[in-house]
N, CA, C and O of each residue as an XYZ file, in Angstrom:
708
protein
N     -13.303     -1.574      9.161
C     -12.655     -1.909      7.907
C     -13.110     -3.311      7.493
O     -13.305     -4.192      8.330
N     -13.269     -3.488      6.208
C     -13.631     -4.801      5.692
C     -12.555     -5.817      6.056
O     -11.364     -5.508      6.051
N     -12.991     -7.032      6.372
C     -12.040     -8.077      6.777
C     -11.016     -8.364      5.685
O      -9.843     -8.595      5.979
N     -11.452     -8.351      4.428
C     -10.530     -8.631      3.329
C      -9.431     -7.568      3.259
O      -8.260     -7.900      3.071
N      -9.795     -6.312      3.408
C      -8.792     -5.241      3.360
C      -7.831     -5.357      4.541
O      -6.624     -5.172      4.384
N      -8.362     -5.661      5.713
C      -7.518     -5.805      6.902
C      -6.552     -6.980      6.734
O      -5.376     -6.874      7.080
N      -7.047     -8.084      6.209
C      -6.207     -9.259      5.992
C      -5.085     -8.938      4.996
O      -3.933     -9.320      5.202
N      -5.430     -8.243      3.933
C      -4.431     -7.885      2.934
C      -3.390     -6.917      3.501
O      -2.199     -7.040      3.218
N      -3.851     -5.952      4.302
C      -2.903     -5.026      4.939
C      -1.968     -5.771      5.888
O      -0.778     -5.463      5.957
N      -2.498     -6.740      6.614
C      -1.651     -7.532      7.513
C      -0.566     -8.255      6.720
O       0.595     -8.268      7.128
N      -0.935     -8.853      5.594
C       0.048     -9.536      4.755
C       1.070     -8.546      4.204
O       2.262     -8.848      4.144
N       0.605     -7.369      3.805
C       1.518     -6.340      3.295
C       2.460     -5.862      4.397
O       3.629     -5.580      4.133
N       1.957     -5.770      5.635
C       2.816     -5.399      6.760
C       3.906     -6.444      6.968
O       5.055     -6.103      7.248
N       3.544     -7.713      6.830
C       4.539     -8.773      6.965
C       5.631     -8.654      5.915
O       6.812     -8.820      6.220
N       5.240     -8.367      4.677
C       6.214     -8.205      3.587
C       7.110     -6.991      3.860
O       8.327     -7.068      3.694
N       6.510     -5.878      4.278
C       7.273     -4.657      4.585
C       8.261     -4.922      5.714
O       9.437     -4.575      5.607
N       7.788     -5.533      6.793
C       8.658     -5.793      7.940
C       9.786     -6.757      7.585
O      10.913     -6.594      8.051
N       9.487     -7.756      6.768
C      10.510     -8.703      6.329
C      11.565     -7.993      5.480
O      12.763     -8.214      5.654
N      11.116     -7.151      4.573
C      12.037     -6.404      3.727
C      12.922     -5.486      4.561
O      14.140     -5.466      4.389
N      12.308     -4.730      5.460
C      13.083     -3.816      6.301
C      14.048     -4.576      7.208
O      15.171     -4.124      7.437
N      13.619     -5.721      7.722
C      14.492     -6.540      8.562
C      15.699     -7.048      7.792
O      16.819     -7.031      8.303
N      15.474     -7.502      6.559
C      16.578     -7.990      5.731
C      17.543     -6.852      5.402
O      18.758     -7.054      5.390
N      17.019     -5.681      5.139
C      17.885     -4.546      4.827
C      18.685     -4.101      6.045
O      19.831     -3.670      5.914
N      18.088     -4.204      7.224
C      18.773     -3.793      8.450
C      20.016     -4.650      8.710
O      20.918     -4.229      9.434
N      20.066     -5.846      8.125
C      21.220     -6.733      8.292
C      22.358     -6.389      7.329
O      23.466     -6.907      7.471
N      22.094     -5.529      6.363
C      23.117     -5.153      5.374
C      23.982     -4.024      5.912
O      23.548     -3.245      6.761
N      25.189     -3.947      5.419
C      26.097     -2.881      5.841
C      25.644     -1.561      5.223
O      24.977     -1.554      4.188
N      26.009     -0.435      5.863
C      25.687      0.873      5.276
C      26.249      1.029      3.867
O      25.616      1.657      3.018
N      27.423      0.469      3.606
C      28.028      0.576      2.269
C      27.182     -0.165      1.236
O      27.010      0.320      0.118
N      26.657     -1.324      1.596
C      25.801     -2.074      0.667
C      24.477     -1.349      0.446
O      23.979     -1.301     -0.679
N      23.913     -0.794      1.494
C      22.629     -0.087      1.367
C      22.760      1.141      0.469
O      21.821      1.488     -0.247
N      23.906      1.793      0.503
C      24.113      3.015     -0.280
C      24.701      2.744     -1.668
O      24.806      3.661     -2.483
N      25.082      1.499     -1.939
C      25.715      1.141     -3.209
C      24.763      1.321     -4.382
O      23.606      0.904     -4.330
N      25.272      1.954     -5.450
C      24.539      2.103     -6.711
C      25.282      1.303     -7.784
O      26.463      1.550     -8.026
N      24.610      0.356     -8.426
C      25.292     -0.467     -9.425
C      25.598      0.258    -10.737
O      26.214     -0.331    -11.626
N      25.195      1.487    -10.876
C      25.473      2.271    -12.075
C      25.304      3.739    -11.759
O      24.768      4.096    -10.710
N      25.756      4.591    -12.658
C      25.730      6.032    -12.429
C      24.313      6.563    -12.190
O      24.116      7.418    -11.326
N      23.342      6.076    -12.931
C      21.968      6.562    -12.789
C      21.092      5.587    -12.004
O      19.884      5.793    -11.887
N      21.695      4.530    -11.467
C      20.924      3.495    -10.770
C      20.603      3.925     -9.339
O      21.274      4.775     -8.753
N      19.569      3.314     -8.809
C      19.184      3.557     -7.417
C      19.920      2.595     -6.500
O      20.249      1.469     -6.873
N      20.169      3.079     -5.285
C      20.670      2.220     -4.214
C      19.478      1.540     -3.543
O      18.326      1.869     -3.828
N      19.759      0.596     -2.658
C      18.681     -0.041     -1.886
C      17.930      1.007     -1.071
O      16.708      0.934     -0.936
N      18.654      1.975     -0.531
C      17.997      3.038      0.240
C      17.085      3.878     -0.649
O      16.014      4.302     -0.214
N      17.498      4.119     -1.878
C      16.654      4.863     -2.815
C      15.384      4.080     -3.128
O      14.300      4.656     -3.221
N      15.521      2.769     -3.291
C      14.358      1.923     -3.571
C      13.359      2.016     -2.412
O      12.160      2.189     -2.635
N      13.845      1.904     -1.199
C      12.953      1.988     -0.036
C      12.325      3.370      0.041
O      11.131      3.491      0.312
N      13.107      4.405     -0.192
C      12.540      5.750     -0.151
C      11.446      5.907     -1.208
O      10.417      6.528     -0.946
N      11.661      5.355     -2.383
C      10.629      5.395     -3.422
C       9.351      4.714     -2.937
O       8.259      5.251     -3.119
N       9.475      3.544     -2.326
C       8.294      2.838     -1.804
C       7.573      3.684     -0.758
O       6.343      3.731     -0.726
N       8.339      4.344      0.087
C       7.767      5.217      1.122
C       7.058      6.406      0.473
O       5.928      6.731      0.840
N       7.708      7.046     -0.478
C       7.104      8.207     -1.136
C       5.791      7.834     -1.830
O       4.825      8.597     -1.798
N       5.766      6.665     -2.451
C       4.532      6.219     -3.112
C       3.433      6.029     -2.084
O       2.315      6.508     -2.274
N       3.736      5.343     -1.006
C       2.689      5.084     -0.011
C       2.232      6.368      0.673
O       1.042      6.527      0.945
N       3.145      7.278      0.953
C       2.749      8.577      1.514
C       1.854      9.323      0.529
O       0.871      9.951      0.923
N       2.201      9.248     -0.754
C       1.385      9.897     -1.776
C      -0.008      9.298     -1.874
O      -0.988     10.024     -2.041
N      -0.101      7.980     -1.772
C      -1.406      7.314     -1.803
C      -2.284      7.810     -0.652
O      -3.456      8.132     -0.848
N      -1.713      7.866      0.531
C      -2.485      8.306      1.705
C      -2.958      9.748      1.522
O      -4.121     10.058      1.782
N      -2.072     10.618      1.080
C      -2.465     12.013      0.865
C      -3.548     12.150     -0.176
O      -4.493     12.918      0.006
N      -3.424     11.411     -1.277
C      -4.425     11.459     -2.348
C      -5.774     10.953     -1.833
O      -6.810     11.579     -2.056
N      -5.744      9.822     -1.147
C      -6.989      9.229     -0.649
C      -7.699     10.179      0.311
O      -8.919     10.331      0.244
N      -6.960     10.803      1.182
C      -7.581     11.744      2.136
C      -8.280     12.886      1.400
O      -9.384     13.282      1.772
N      -7.645     13.408      0.368
C      -8.261     14.500     -0.394
C      -9.503     14.024     -1.139
O     -10.532     14.701     -1.136
N      -9.408     12.867     -1.772
C     -10.544     12.347     -2.548
C     -11.741     12.051     -1.661
O     -12.883     12.228     -2.083
N     -11.496     11.608     -0.453
C     -12.596     11.250      0.441
C     -13.348     12.472      0.956
O     -14.427     12.337      1.533
N     -12.793     13.655      0.753
C     -13.491     14.882      1.146
C     -14.579     15.246      0.137
O     -15.534     15.945      0.475
N     -14.436     14.779     -1.084
C     -15.392     15.108     -2.139
C     -16.394     14.000     -2.366
O     -16.398     12.995     -1.655
N     -17.249     14.189     -3.369
C     -18.255     13.164     -3.666
C     -17.590     11.912     -4.251
O     -16.528     12.002     -4.866
N     -18.210     10.755     -4.060
C     -17.638      9.514     -4.600
C     -17.546      9.565     -6.125
O     -18.427     10.103     -6.796
N     -16.486      9.007     -6.647
C     -16.292      8.891     -8.096
C     -16.141      7.403     -8.404
O     -15.193      6.767     -7.943
N     -17.063      6.850     -9.174
C     -16.991      5.409     -9.435
C     -15.755      5.026    -10.233
O     -15.240      5.815    -11.025
N     -15.289      3.803    -10.012
C     -14.190      3.220    -10.776
C     -14.840      2.232    -11.741
O     -15.504      1.285    -11.321
N     -14.642      2.464    -13.033
C     -15.325      1.678    -14.056
C     -14.665      0.317    -14.283
O     -13.570      0.047    -13.790
N     -15.344     -0.511    -15.022
C     -14.806     -1.813    -15.406
C     -13.537     -1.629    -16.240
O     -12.575     -2.383    -16.094
N     -13.542     -0.630    -17.107
C     -12.346     -0.328    -17.904
C     -11.170      0.079    -17.028
O     -10.025     -0.282    -17.301
N     -11.463      0.838    -15.966
C     -10.406      1.223    -15.027
C      -9.836     -0.010    -14.338
O      -8.629     -0.099    -14.114
N     -10.704     -0.958    -14.003
C     -10.244     -2.191    -13.361
C      -9.363     -3.001    -14.320
O      -8.420     -3.665    -13.891
N      -9.672     -2.942    -15.603
C      -8.850     -3.631    -16.599
C      -7.462     -3.000    -16.677
O      -6.468     -3.702    -16.864
N      -7.393     -1.673    -16.532
C      -6.095     -0.997    -16.534
C      -5.239     -1.476    -15.359
O      -4.021     -1.611    -15.479
N      -5.894     -1.730    -14.220
C      -5.157     -2.237    -13.063
C      -4.537     -3.590    -13.405
O      -3.387     -3.850    -13.050
N      -5.280     -4.443    -14.084
C      -4.746     -5.756    -14.474
C      -3.517     -5.585    -15.364
O      -2.546     -6.329    -15.230
N      -3.555     -4.615    -16.268
C      -2.394     -4.346    -17.119
C      -1.211     -3.833    -16.295
O      -0.071     -4.246    -16.508
N      -1.491     -2.938    -15.363
C      -0.439     -2.399    -14.496
C       0.206     -3.517    -13.692
O       1.430     -3.579    -13.584
N      -0.606     -4.397    -13.129
C      -0.070     -5.523    -12.357
C       0.780     -6.411    -13.260
O       1.838     -6.885    -12.845
N       0.328     -6.637    -14.482
C       1.111     -7.433    -15.420
C       2.475     -6.822    -15.699
O       3.480     -7.530    -15.764
N       2.507     -5.522    -15.861
C       3.779     -4.832    -16.098
C       4.664     -4.935    -14.862
O       5.865     -5.177    -14.978
N       4.076     -4.753    -13.672
C       4.865     -4.834    -12.440
C       5.437     -6.236    -12.224
O       6.526     -6.387    -11.670
N       4.706     -7.250    -12.660
C       5.172     -8.632    -12.498
C       6.189     -9.038    -13.563
O       6.885    -10.042    -13.410
N       6.272     -8.274    -14.617
C       7.178     -8.611    -15.711
C       8.600     -8.161    -15.355
O       8.793     -7.372    -14.431
N       9.599     -8.673    -16.100
C      10.976     -8.231    -15.860
C      11.297     -6.869    -16.476
O      12.433     -6.401    -16.404
N      10.302     -6.245    -17.073
C      10.511     -4.945    -17.718
C      10.897     -3.904    -16.671
O      10.299     -3.831    -15.597
N      11.904     -3.102    -17.003
C      12.319     -2.001    -16.129
C      11.813     -0.707    -16.737
O      11.843     -0.531    -17.955
N      11.354      0.189    -15.894
C      10.848      1.473    -16.384
C      11.047      2.530    -15.317
O      11.216      2.224    -14.137
N      11.024      3.755    -15.746
C      11.195      4.882    -14.821
C       9.912      5.119    -14.034
O       8.813      4.814    -14.497
N      10.077      5.667    -12.840
C       8.917      6.044    -12.031
C       8.106      7.068    -12.829
O       8.677      8.001    -13.394
N       6.772      6.902    -12.879
C       5.960      7.764    -13.746
C       5.642      9.146    -13.178
O       4.983      9.943    -13.846
N       6.095      9.444    -11.965
C       5.808     10.758    -11.376
C       7.057     11.251    -10.636
O       7.640     10.502     -9.852
N       7.468     12.484    -10.872
C       8.707     12.981    -10.252
C       8.655     13.041     -8.725
O       9.694     12.945     -8.072
N       7.470     13.197     -8.152
C       7.392     13.327     -6.693
C       7.699     12.034     -5.949
O       7.813     12.047     -4.723
N       7.835     10.918     -6.663
C       8.170      9.646     -6.002
C       9.596      9.195     -6.342
O       9.965      8.045     -6.103
N      10.377     10.099     -6.895
C      11.777      9.810     -7.197
C      12.632     10.398     -6.069
O      12.565     11.599     -5.805
N      13.426      9.569     -5.413
C      14.261     10.076     -4.314
C      15.225     11.160     -4.796
O      15.842     11.042     -5.855
N      15.337     12.207     -3.997
C      16.250     13.295     -4.348
C      17.573     13.206     -3.612
O      18.605     13.629     -4.133
N      17.550     12.657     -2.402
C      18.789     12.442     -1.659
C      18.621     11.179     -0.822
O      17.508     10.809     -0.446
N      19.719     10.539     -0.542
C      19.691      9.281      0.195
C      19.452      9.546      1.672
O      20.106     10.392      2.284
N      18.502      8.806      2.231
C      18.160      8.932      3.645
C      18.531      7.649      4.383
O      18.602      6.585      3.768
N      18.770      7.732      5.698
C      19.112      6.538      6.474
C      17.943      5.550      6.548
O      16.779      5.949      6.538
N      18.270      4.263      6.622
C      17.254      3.225      6.672
C      16.314      3.401      7.862
O      15.107      3.209      7.718
N      16.833      3.760      9.023
C      15.968      3.934     10.202
C      14.902      4.998      9.960
O      13.746      4.824     10.348
N      15.291      6.097      9.320
C      14.329      7.165      9.019
C      13.276      6.684      8.022
O      12.088      6.965      8.173
N      13.727      5.962      7.012
C      12.792      5.456      6.005
C      11.837      4.428      6.609
O      10.645      4.427      6.303
N      12.360      3.565      7.459
C      11.519      2.553      8.102
C      10.445      3.218      8.961
O       9.288      2.797      8.948
N      10.823      4.248      9.702
C       9.851      4.955     10.546
C       8.781      5.623      9.679
O       7.595      5.567     10.003
N       9.191      6.245      8.594
C       8.215      6.896      7.704
C       7.286      5.876      7.052
O       6.089      6.127      6.906
N       7.834      4.725      6.659
C       7.005      3.702      6.022
C       5.988      3.153      7.022
O       4.828      2.931      6.676
N       6.419      2.939      8.237
C       5.479      2.459      9.264
C       4.388      3.494      9.518
O       3.221      3.137      9.679
N       4.752      4.749      9.554
C       3.765      5.818      9.741
C       2.791      5.852      8.572
O       1.580      5.929      8.776
N       3.306      5.797      7.357
C       2.433      5.822      6.178
C       1.483      4.629      6.189
O       0.306      4.774      5.856
N       1.976      3.460      6.565
C       1.124      2.268      6.602
C       0.056      2.394      7.682
O      -1.089      1.994      7.472
N       0.422      2.946      8.837
C      -0.556      3.167      9.907
C      -1.626      4.145      9.441
O      -2.812      3.952      9.708
N      -1.204      5.194      8.743
C      -2.160      6.175      8.227
C      -3.053      5.558      7.153
O      -4.249      5.844      7.110
N      -2.491      4.716      6.287
C      -3.292      4.029      5.280
C      -4.334      3.140      5.956
O      -5.500      3.125      5.561
N      -3.913      2.416      6.957
C      -4.836      1.560      7.704
C      -5.949      2.407      8.331
O      -7.114      2.007      8.331
N      -5.586      3.567      8.860
C      -6.583      4.449      9.466
C      -7.587      4.973      8.453
O      -8.785      5.018      8.730
N      -7.107      5.369      7.282
C      -8.015      5.854      6.230
C      -8.966      4.741      5.814
O     -10.166      4.967      5.665
N      -8.430      3.540      5.626
C      -9.279      2.414      5.222
C     -10.254      2.015      6.324
O     -11.363      1.563      6.037
N      -9.851      2.177      7.573
C     -10.733      1.821      8.691
C     -11.951      2.734      8.768
O     -13.010      2.326      9.245
N     -11.799      3.960      8.303
C     -12.910      4.915      8.364
C     -13.639      5.047      7.029
O     -14.540      5.874      6.889
N     -13.246      4.231      6.049
C     -13.857      4.307      4.725
C     -15.281      3.761      4.787
O     -15.486      2.596      5.129
N     -16.265      4.598      4.456
C     -17.648      4.113      4.462
C     -17.842      3.015      3.412
O     -17.193      3.025      2.366
N     -18.722      2.090      3.695
C     -18.974      0.957      2.801
C     -19.336      1.419      1.388
O     -18.967      0.776      0.405
N     -20.060      2.537      1.293
C     -20.464      3.008     -0.038
C     -19.305      3.621     -0.835
O     -19.478      3.971     -2.002
N     -18.121      3.755     -0.212
C     -16.950      4.295     -0.911
C     -15.950      3.209     -1.309
O     -14.913      3.511     -1.901
N     -16.248      1.967     -0.995
C     -15.304      0.887     -1.282
C     -15.009      0.746     -2.771
O     -13.884      0.410     -3.140
N     -15.974      0.991     -3.619
C     -15.803      0.837     -5.068
C     -15.553      2.175     -5.754
O     -15.573      2.255     -6.982
N     -15.318      3.223     -4.972
C     -15.081      4.563     -5.508
C     -13.592      4.850     -5.596
O     -12.766      4.135     -5.029
N     -13.270      5.910     -6.318
C     -11.886      6.338     -6.475
C     -11.237      6.536     -5.114
O     -11.740      7.276     -4.268
N     -10.113      5.862     -4.921
C      -9.321      5.978     -3.696
C      -7.955      6.581     -4.034
O      -7.415      7.392     -3.281
N      -7.404      6.166     -5.193
C      -6.110      6.658     -5.654
C      -6.080      6.593     -7.173
O      -6.659      5.688     -7.774
N      -5.408      7.550     -7.789
C      -5.254      7.551     -9.242
C      -3.771      7.351     -9.564
O      -2.934      8.210     -9.286
N      -3.472      6.195    -10.157
C      -2.093      5.922    -10.559
C      -1.822      6.647    -11.879
O      -2.692      6.674    -12.750
N      -0.635      7.233    -12.044
C      -0.352      7.986    -13.276
C      -0.509      7.170    -14.555
O      -0.861      7.722    -15.598
N      -0.256      5.874    -14.492
C      -0.401      5.021    -15.676
C      -1.600      4.083    -15.559
O      -2.295      3.836    -16.544
N      -1.839      3.570    -14.372
C      -2.909      2.598    -14.149
C      -4.287      3.207    -14.016
O      -5.289      2.493    -14.063
N      -4.352      4.516    -13.851
C      -5.638      5.192    -13.764
C      -6.299      5.072    -12.405
O      -5.640      4.797    -11.403
N      -7.623      5.282    -12.380
C      -8.372      5.283    -11.113
C      -8.407      3.902    -10.462
O      -8.654      2.893    -11.122
N      -8.155      3.883     -9.155
C      -8.181      2.644     -8.379
C      -9.094      2.815     -7.179
O      -9.090      3.863     -6.534
N      -9.878      1.784     -6.877
C     -10.645      1.800     -5.637
C      -9.725      1.311     -4.516
O      -8.538      1.083     -4.746
N     -10.265      1.152     -3.311
C      -9.441      0.766     -2.164
C      -8.758     -0.579     -2.402
O      -7.562     -0.720     -2.149
N      -9.492     -1.543     -2.875
C      -8.927     -2.867     -3.117
C      -7.863     -2.807     -4.214
O      -6.796     -3.406     -4.077
N      -8.145     -2.101     -5.278
C      -7.180     -1.950     -6.362
C      -5.919     -1.243     -5.908
O      -4.821     -1.559     -6.366
N      -6.076     -0.291     -5.012
C      -4.922      0.430     -4.479
C      -4.029     -0.518     -3.690
O      -2.805     -0.467     -3.817
N      -4.630     -1.383     -2.875
C      -3.820     -2.347     -2.131
C      -3.134     -3.329     -3.073
O      -1.988     -3.719     -2.850
N      -3.839     -3.724     -4.122
C      -3.228     -4.609     -5.114
C      -2.009     -3.937     -5.728
O      -0.943     -4.545     -5.828
N      -2.167     -2.689     -6.136
C      -1.047     -1.947     -6.712
C       0.112     -1.848     -5.719
O       1.251     -2.155     -6.070
N      -0.166     -1.421     -4.478
C       0.910     -1.235     -3.503
C       1.662     -2.539     -3.243
O       2.889     -2.539     -3.142
N       0.940     -3.636     -3.135
C       1.577     -4.919     -2.868
C       2.444     -5.352     -4.054
O       3.587     -5.771     -3.870
N       1.909     -5.252     -5.249
C       2.689     -5.634     -6.437
C       3.864     -4.690     -6.654
O       4.908     -5.099     -7.162
N       3.699     -3.450     -6.278
C       4.768     -2.461     -6.409
C       5.963     -2.850     -5.530
O       7.111     -2.772     -5.968
N       5.690     -3.263     -4.301
C       6.770     -3.701     -3.417
C       7.453     -4.935     -4.014
O       8.682     -5.013     -4.045
N       6.659     -5.889     -4.484
C       7.236     -7.103     -5.078
C       8.138     -6.749     -6.280
O       9.219     -7.313     -6.449
N       7.667     -5.811     -7.098
C       8.445     -5.368     -8.253
C       9.810     -4.838     -7.805
O      10.832     -5.150     -8.416
N       9.820     -4.046     -6.747
C      11.074     -3.457     -6.289
C      11.925     -4.439     -5.489
O      13.131     -4.231     -5.355
N      11.330     -5.495     -4.959
C      12.145     -6.556     -4.355
C      13.036     -7.189     -5.431
O      14.186     -7.541     -5.167
N      12.496     -7.326     -6.633
C      13.305     -7.852     -7.743
C      14.451     -6.886     -8.061
O      15.562     -7.321     -8.363
N      14.187     -5.595     -7.994
C      15.241     -4.606     -8.226
C      16.331     -4.733     -7.160
O      17.520     -4.647     -7.466
N      15.919     -4.938     -5.912
C      16.902     -5.126     -4.845
C      17.751     -6.370     -5.113
O      18.957     -6.369     -4.865
N      17.126     -7.413     -5.613
C      17.870     -8.619     -5.964
C      18.937     -8.339     -7.007
O      20.045     -8.869     -6.925
N      18.607     -7.508     -7.988
C      19.608     -7.139     -9.001
C      20.754     -6.342     -8.378
O      21.915     -6.523     -8.745
N      20.425     -5.470     -7.444
C      21.473     -4.691     -6.764
C      22.403     -5.642     -6.015
O      23.623     -5.499     -6.086
N      21.828     -6.621     -5.292
C      22.657     -7.539     -4.488
C      23.515     -8.455     -5.366
O      24.521     -8.988     -4.899
N      23.131     -8.642     -6.624
C      23.905     -9.486     -7.526
C      24.938     -8.708     -8.341
O      25.661     -9.302     -9.141
N      25.019     -7.393     -8.151
C      25.963     -6.584     -8.922
C      27.402     -7.036     -8.605
O      27.738     -7.274     -7.445
N      28.232     -7.150     -9.628
C      29.587     -7.680     -9.419
C      30.472     -6.822     -8.509
O      31.378     -7.344     -7.859
N      30.218     -5.516     -8.458
C      31.076     -4.656     -7.642
C      30.426     -4.245     -6.320
O      30.809     -3.236     -5.729
N      29.445     -5.025     -5.855
C      28.780     -4.763     -4.576
C      29.807     -4.828     -3.445
O      30.557     -5.801     -3.360
N      29.858     -3.824     -2.583
C      30.827     -3.860     -1.480
C      30.583     -5.058     -0.548
O      29.456     -5.528     -0.387
N      31.652     -5.521      0.044
C      31.561     -6.664      0.980
C      30.877     -6.234      2.267
O      30.706     -7.047      3.176
């Protein structure tokens, strides 16, 4: 694996582990709390992050079976727009139904799945041939085609975006003690 990708994955692992560690200190009532009727709980947010990363790994594995598909300069510009939206305070719905949690799962189960997905992502990237680094690795529903580096950028910014959502949940006036 390229050193840059490995370094970025290590940093992403640190962020994931820090997030999971902070959540493990919260009570089950706080983790399951929804600040509104249609709002997500902290557990739903984590499950969404897990579903996205599992989806990325599955997509990448399928794409790597076929011929390389280049990611254009225009596609890279779309990634910059996606990152800008993720960094903004704008709230929006998940763009694909398969990454929307259907039922609340325990934090331990979600943490184990996220660690597995991250290990699998690391494995896919470790076996990625050099000539595939700039090829399609994942296609975001709004951001379009992403290469391996762009995919890591998206995943990292996606977690940061949802950390802000968790902050809003923790500031809700009726959050259980």
